[in-house]
ZASE-695934 format. One record per residue (C-alpha): residue number from 0; x, y, z. Coordinates in nm, 4 decimals. Layout:
! residues N
     k         c1         c2         c3
   NUM          X          Y          Z
...
//
This chain:
! residues 137
     k         c1         c2         c3
     0    -1.5602     1.1163     0.4485
     1    -1.3306     1.4221     0.3897
     2    -0.9913     1.3687     0.1810
     3    -0.6949     1.5998     0.0895
     4    -0.3690     1.5282    -0.1022
     5    -0.0781     1.7279    -0.0892
     6     0.2474     1.7086    -0.2868
     7     0.5661     1.8958    -0.1990
     8     0.9313     1.8878    -0.2520
     9     1.1558     1.6722    -0.0184
    10     1.3023     1.9799     0.1453
    11     1.3481     2.0023     0.5272
    12     1.1537     2.3383     0.5233
    13     0.8324     2.1546     0.4167
    14     0.8435     1.9441     0.7333
    15     0.6697     2.2344     0.8857
    16     0.4353     2.2806     0.6139
    17     0.3218     1.9103     0.6397
    18     0.2738     1.9695     1.0268
    19     0.0567     2.2810     0.9817
    20    -0.1364     2.1087     0.7000
    21    -0.2064     1.8105     0.9168
    22    -0.3141     2.0237     1.2061
    23    -0.5559     2.2313     0.9804
    24    -0.6979     1.9182     0.8314
    25    -0.7964     1.7747     1.1433
    26    -0.9141     2.0848     1.3354
    27    -1.2778     2.0566     1.2565
    28    -1.2683     1.7549     1.4812
    29    -1.1675     1.9762     1.7740
    30    -0.8739     1.7661     1.8812
    31    -0.7125     1.8435     2.2223
    32    -0.3771     2.0031     2.2341
    33    -0.2172     1.6665     2.3244
    34    -0.3784     1.4947     2.0178
    35    -0.2783     1.7852     1.7820
    36     0.0796     1.7771     1.9336
    37     0.0773     1.3885     1.8685
    38    -0.0356     1.4326     1.5111
    39     0.1992     1.6938     1.4310
    40     0.5021     1.5172     1.5632
    41     0.4147     1.2021     1.3833
    42     0.3789     1.3717     1.0594
    43     0.7319     1.5436     1.1246
    44     0.8782     1.2257     1.1797
    45     0.7533     1.0471     0.8654
    46     0.8302     1.3538     0.6494
    47     1.1894     1.3801     0.7959
    48     1.2390     1.0084     0.7017
    49     1.1272     1.0860     0.3462
    50     1.3533     1.3825     0.3109
    51     1.6662     1.2346     0.5058
    52     1.6511     0.8706     0.4070
    53     1.4171     0.8503     0.1023
    54     1.5895     1.1077    -0.1061
    55     1.9236     1.1622     0.0726
    56     2.0813     1.4304    -0.1000
    57     1.8602     1.4790    -0.3953
    58     1.5172     1.6542    -0.4039
    59     1.2124     1.4441    -0.4928
    60     0.8387     1.4567    -0.4102
    61     0.6740     1.3701    -0.0999
    62     0.3001     1.3052    -0.1009
    63     0.0779     1.3369     0.1969
    64    -0.2894     1.1926     0.1805
    65    -0.5302     1.2785     0.4664
    66    -0.8720     1.1414     0.5363
    67    -1.1210     1.1777     0.8116
    68    -1.3966     0.9158     0.8486
    69    -1.6305     0.9767     1.1539
    70    -1.3568     1.0520     1.4073
    71    -1.0810     0.8504     1.2493
    72    -0.7967     1.0477     1.0832
    73    -0.5739     0.8530     0.8433
    74    -0.2477     0.9953     0.7207
    75    -0.0197     0.8482     0.4403
    76     0.3136     0.9767     0.3774
    77     0.4616     0.8442     0.0542
    78     0.7964     0.8949    -0.1308
    79     0.9448     0.7470    -0.4273
    80     1.3044     0.7311    -0.3133
    81     1.5479     0.4667    -0.2102
    82     1.3233     0.2494    -0.0085
    83     1.4078     0.0498     0.2937
    84     1.5771    -0.2811     0.2718
    85     1.4810    -0.4213     0.6018
    86     1.1667    -0.2644     0.7554
    87     1.1830    -0.4532     1.0687
    88     1.5309    -0.3492     1.1366
    89     1.4411     0.0017     1.0294
    90     1.1663     0.0181     1.2962
    91     1.3973    -0.1022     1.5763
    92     1.4374     0.1543     1.8346
    93     1.7702     0.3401     1.8424
    94     1.8628     0.1863     1.4802
    95     1.9829     0.4584     1.2415
    96     2.1239     0.4185     0.8943
    97     2.2679     0.7690     0.9210
    98     2.4869     0.7736     1.2408
    99     2.7133     1.0377     1.0905
   100     2.4045     1.2790     1.0906
   101     2.3482     1.1998     1.4609
   102     1.9986     1.0620     1.4222
   103     1.8446     0.9099     1.7113
   104     1.6712     0.6180     1.5409
   105     1.3576     0.6793     1.7175
   106     1.1390     0.8099     1.4253
   107     0.9320     0.5055     1.3887
   108     0.8971     0.4416     1.7636
   109     0.7731     0.7958     1.7957
   110     0.5351     0.7575     1.5082
   111     0.3925     0.4390     1.6734
   112     0.3691     0.5654     2.0135
   113     0.1810     0.8848     1.9255
   114    -0.0613     0.7331     1.6711
   115    -0.3058     0.4428     1.7137
   116    -0.1631     0.2437     1.4394
   117     0.1256     0.2538     1.2011
   118     0.2170     0.0312     0.9016
   119     0.5100     0.0935     0.6836
   120     0.5441    -0.0590     0.2984
   121     0.8582    -0.0129     0.0969
   122     1.0406    -0.1516    -0.1905
   123     1.4295    -0.0790    -0.2529
   124     1.4597     0.1699    -0.5398
   125     1.0833     0.2271    -0.5433
   126     0.9966     0.4369    -0.2243
   127     0.8356     0.4038     0.0997
   128     0.4683     0.4546     0.2350
   129     0.3810     0.5222     0.5953
   130     0.0228     0.4823     0.7016
   131    -0.0769     0.6157     1.0232
   132    -0.4332     0.6525     1.2013
   133    -0.5474     0.8218     1.5128
   134    -0.9017     0.8329     1.6698
   135    -0.9825     1.1874     1.7858
   136    -1.1903     1.1339     2.1147
//
């Protein structure tokens, strides 16, 4: 199994960094352009959620752990920010807790549709962890 752990500040600029890091990590499996795009989009959504919702107007740390076992890619994005009070509600398509920011409320839906599996764990005041997997064909 190959693994990597990355820690970065919850600045919106680091969304691009996380996308590129995930793409570089999975490159040895020779993913298709579509698979690579799906992974990068899902990572973007997870990191954006950590920046916008997890830490709001403050800067904290975001952790990205990646692993490859066989042809299965696992990505976990974790923050230690505000947390989510109602995960089911937060995962409802079109729901947003930030309507003033013109957020679409589709982040979790996008992650779910582009990855093979998605699970979210969160505790108010303690943070959120998004775990995603994708099998590279």
